[in-house]
BAKE-691423 format. One record per residue (C-alpha): residue in three letters; x, y, z. Coordinates in steps of 0.001 Angstrom, whole numbers, plus 524288, in hexadecimal, padded with zeros to 5 digits. Example, Ala and Ser with C-alpha at 12.3 -4.5 7.8 and 13.67 -1.06 7.14 Angstrom:
<sites>
Ala8300C7EE6C81E78
Ser835667FBDC81BE4
</sites>
This chain:
<sites>
Met78E2B80B967C660
Asn78CB57FE6E7BF8A
Thr78AA07F47E7CA67
Glu78F187E9537C19E
Ala79CF97EE9A7C28C
Trp79D837EA2F7D0CB
Ile79ABB7DC647CC03
Ile7A3857DC517BFFE
Asp7AF327E46F7C497
Pro7AE397E8857D2EB
Glu7BB527EF877D31A
Glu7B7B77F8357C7A0
Ala7AA377FA607CD77
Tyr7B06D7FE847DA46
Ala7B9D6807BA7D344
Gln7AE9780E027CBDA
Trp7A69880F767D855
Gln7B22B815EA7DF20
Arg7B3C081F937D401
Asp7A577822D77D1F0
Glu79DBD820F27DE60
Ala7A4F381CF37EAAF
Leu7A602826C07F5CE
Gly7ADC7826A18025E
Ser7A870828A381009
Asp7A9238376380DD7
Arg7A032835D1801E1
Arg7AB1383A227F8DE
Ala7B0CF832EE7ED3F
Phe7BD6A82BA57EFF6
Ala7CA7D831767EBCA
Asp7D17382B067E049
Gln7DBF7824C47E8CD
Ser7D19781F897F216
Ile7CA778196C7E698
Ile7D711812C97E248
Gln7D8D080D157EFD3
His7CA92809007F0EB
Lys7CB0D801F37E3D8
Ser7D7137FA757E83A
Met7D08C7F6AD7F503
Phe7C4177F2717EE17
Ser7CC177EA6C7E47D
Arg7D2D27E35C7EFA4
Phe7C5D67DFE87F5F0
His7BFE47DBF27E8EA
Gln7CB597D3327E57A
Tyr7CA3D7CCA47F2BA
Leu7BBE97C9D67F00B
Val7BED67C4937E26F
Ala7C9347BB8B7E829
His7BEA87B64D7F152
Arg7B46D7B5067E693
Gln7AC537C07C7EB31
Ser7A9227CE1C7E620
Val7A5757DB507EBB5
Leu797537D73B7E984
Thr798287CA697F0F5
Tyr7A2237CBA97FBE6
Gly79DC27C96E809D8
Thr7A29D7CBED8179A
Asp7AB5D7BFEF81759
His7B2387C4C980B1E
Leu7B3F67D22D8114F
Asp7BA027CBDA81D58
Gly7C3067C3F9814A3
Phe7C7687CFFD80D3A
Phe7CADA7D75D8199A
Glu7D2177CB8881ED8
His7D9CA7CB9F8121C
Leu7DBDD7DA5B8130A
Ala7E0BF7D9948210D
His7EDE37D47F81C4C
Asp7F0797E1DC8161A
Cys7EB0B7EA7582102
Leu7F30B7EFC982C33
Pro7EC0D7EF9483967
Gly7E5167FC5F83C45
Thr7E4548014382E4A
Thr7D7C0804878271F
Thr7D9B87FB9981B59
Arg7CF207F1EF81F51
Leu7C5457FCAD82241
Arg7C7F4803D681578
Tyr7C5807F73C80DE4
Leu7B93D7F495815BD
Lys7B3BD8022881333
Leu7B6B5800C6804B0
Ile7AFD97F38C80408
Asp7A4467F8AB80BC1
Arg7A31A80489802CE
Phe7A2B07FD487F5DD
Thr79A387F2457FB5F
Arg790097FC3C7FFCC
His7905B801377F1DD
Leu78DCF7F3847ECBC
Val7825C7F2097F624
Asn77CDB7FEE87F11E
Leu77E127F9B47E33E
Glu776CF7ED6C7E7BB
Leu7825D7E5117E3AF
Arg783AE7E04C7F1A6
Ala779BF7DDE27FC52
Asp783067E00F807BD
Asn78F8B7E6C880BF8
Pro798307DD9D81406
Ala7A19D7E8BF816FB
Ala7978C7F15B81DC6
Thr797A17EA3682AC7
Met7A6737E9A182B04
Val7A7A07F84682864
Ala79E737FB36833AF
Arg7A77E7F3EC83CF7
Glu7B3F47FA9883855
Thr7B9E78075183D23
Trp7C57D80F1A8384E
Pro7D14280D5C8414F
Glu7D33981951849DD
Asp7E1C88191B84780
Glu7E91D812DB83C60
Pro7F65380D0D84039
Val801CD8165883FF4
Pro809E281308833E0
Leu8174380D89836B6
Tyr822E081495830A5
Leu831458172C8328F
Ser8352782413838B1
Ala83C9C82D9583010
Glu8493882965836BA
Asp8468881ADB834F1
Asp8421681D698270C
Ala84F5F8238882447
Arg8564B817C482A57
Leu84F0080E44821A2
Gln851BF816C8815C5
Cys8603D8159C818D1
Val85EF5806D1818DB
Cys858A78078980B71
Ile863B780F6180558
Thr86FC28098280BB2
Gly876827FC7580B54
His87C2F7F36D80115
His8732B7E9817FAD8
Asp879E37DC737F888
Ser86E9B7D6927F0F1
Phe862D67DA0B7E8BD
Lys85A317D58A7F3F2
Glu860617DF0E7FD85
Leu85F0E7EA3E7F3E2
Arg850F47E65F7F11F
Asn84D517E6027FF88
Arg853697F34E801F7
Ala84C7A7F9107F615
Ile83F6A7F3A37FADB
Val840AA7FA7B807FB
Ala84566806F180160
Leu839AD8072D7F857
Phe83016804DA80375
Leu8362680FEF80B3D
Ala837FB8193B7FFBB
Ser82ADF817C17F8C4
Gly820AF812B78025F
Val81C3A807897F99D
Thr815387FC2F7FFFC
Ala81A947EE6080034
Ala810287E9FA7F68E
Glu813917F5287ED5F
Leu822257F2677EE0C
Arg81FFE7E4267EA98
Gln818D57E84E7DE2A
Leu823167F2007D95A
Arg829297EF5B7CC1A
Val836DE7F3077C804
Ala831647FDA37BF2A
Asp82A2D803E47CAA6
Leu836BE808AF7D117
Asp83D498145A7CA9D
Ala84A6C815F87D134
Thr8512B81D1F7C605
Asp84BEA82ABF7C8C5
Val85175834377D2C4
Arg84575831607DB08
Pro841B2823127D941
Thr8336A81F0F7D966
Val82B82812AB7DA50
Phe81E83810497D39F
Val8149E808B57DBAB
Asn8090A802B97D4A9
Lys7FB8B802FC7DAAF
His7FAA67F8AA7E542
Gly7ED9B7F6527EBFD
Pro7E8238035B7F08F
Arg7F54E80A237EF21
Ile7F69D812EA7E355
Ala8014A812067D910
Arg80C0D81BFD7DAF3
Arg81A0F81FA77D7A6
Ile821C1822777E3F7
Pro82E5182A767E4D9
Ile838038225A7ECAE
Asp83ECE829487F7E8
Ala84CDE82C5F7F4A4
Phe8538E823AE7FEBD
Ala84F14817727F75F
Ser853B181BBD7E9E1
Asp860E5814F37E98D
Val85CD6807C67EF21
Leu850ED8070C7E63D
Ala858F380ACA7DA4E
Ala862EB8004F7DDCE
Tyr858427F6327DFB5
Leu851547F9B77D317
Asp85E0F7F8567CB8E
Ala8606B7EAEF7D1A9
Arg852657E6AF7CF38
Gln852B37EABE7C0F1
Arg85EE77E2857BECF
Met857E37D6647C3DF
Pro850E07CE947B967
Gly843E27C9137BD72
Pro836747C5357B87B
Thr82F367CFCF7C020
Gly830117DE717C17A
Trp82E2D7DFA07D02E
Leu836E47EA197D60F
Phe839C87E2707E267
Ile83B877D3DB7E0A6
Ala83CE67C8EC7EA78
Thr843847BE507E271
Ala84B6E7BBFE7D63D
Ala83E827B8C47CFAB
Ala83AA97C6FF7D20E
Asn82F1B7C3ED7DACB
Pro829047CF6F7E225
Met82CCD7D1F27F03B
Lys825627CB6C7FB46
Pro81F547D3F6805E8
Asp827157CD0281091
Thr833D07D0208099E
Leu830577DE90808E6
Leu82D847DE5981771
Lys83AD67D83A81A2B
Cys841827E2B1811E5
Val83B957ED6B81A3B
Arg83EB77E6A38270D
Thr84CD07E42D82323
Ala84ECB7F27181F57
Leu848D07F71482C20
Arg8522A7EE5C833B9
Glu85DB37F3EC82C25
Ala8593C8017583044
Asn857957FCB583E63
Leu8490F7FF8C83DC1
Thr83D127F8298426E
Ala82E8C7FAE184102
Ala8219F7F4B3844C1
Asp81EA37F2D08364A
Glu82AF17EFB082EA0
Ser824447EEB482180
Pro824367F69D814D4
Arg818A47FE1781AA3
Leu821E68043482494
Leu82A4D8099B8198B
Arg81E5C80E2B811E1
Asn8198C815EE81DA2
Thr8273681B5481FC4
Tyr827B081FC68119D
Gly81A678266681291
Arg81E0F82D3E81F30
Arg82AED831D881928
Gln823638383F80E1F
Leu81A9883F3D817E0
Ile8267B8442881F4A
Ala82BC28493481252
Gly81F8B8517B81090
Lys816D28490680805
Thr8081E84A3D809EF
Asn7FF5D83F0680E20
Glu7FA0383E8080041
Gln8079B83DB07FA4D
Val80C08832FD8039A
Ser7FF8982B3280186
Ser801C882BF47F2E1
Met80FF4827877F465
Leu80B3781BF57FC70
Gly800B3818C97F267
Leu7F58581B587FBD6
Ser7E87D8218C7F875
Ser7E5DE824D5806BA
His7EE0582E3980EEF
Arg7EBF88261A81B47
Thr7F9C58206A81BA8
Ala8003A82D8A818F9
Thr7F7E1833E88237D
Arg7FBBC829A482D7A
Leu80A0F82B23829DE
Arg80930839F582AED
Gln803BA838B083899
Thr81069831F683C9F
Leu8180D83E4983917
Asp8122684500844EC
Val8164283A5584E61
Pro821BD83F22856B1
Ala82E2583725855F7
Val8308482DB886148
Arg83C92831A78690D
</sites>
């Protein structure tokens, strides 16, 4: 491999190394979906370094600490996100040391101190009964304003497709197809999550079709599907959170995590109950790993609390 590529275009050099040489801990080549996720993770680390006037050839322990402090805002306590990034950084930095492009590996000491958590947190979700109650909220009621219809459609789409908050904010009007018998939504690649077209569960069809019709009749300078103002600005994360909380209150429901993540987990679990495999559910959620689907499947064996 041409070592100059790591100097000129580190992200392309990393992609080439992943395709041609890199091996996992089992000494096997990485699967295609794993490579996609690894490239996205490397790109995030590289862009952080560039923003701080460093490169993969020059970063030190202080830059690594800064990156993980930055990453902590997106990591739930108890998850393996930090460790997976650390192992990735350690792996490619060892490669750079072997190529004599670096003299040291700042990640090595940190990896030695880290351990995989024995138990990942149990994902939060709505029971099948509570899921049905929230679905009823999504499909009933008169909407006196565009805002009310929009908020109801947002919750319906979260619950009926499993998209993340970040993905929903990036949806364009053209991404939602509500004209077919079974509506779908196209989600572009976002971070490590793969692009996909998701069939929308039937209960959300009417409210999403009504919202799409109202949205298409609104002139505006942007093509965002869900808009926050008359200027057609994209939705703010806090507003999406309020939409979910309001809908839960209407259904007389409460949860420890009243965020779009709760509805995403509920959607994934619903698909497992319907007979989907872990691989199918992971694909519907845009995940290259089956870890989330596996954790959700484990909840199916938990007896109901009487």
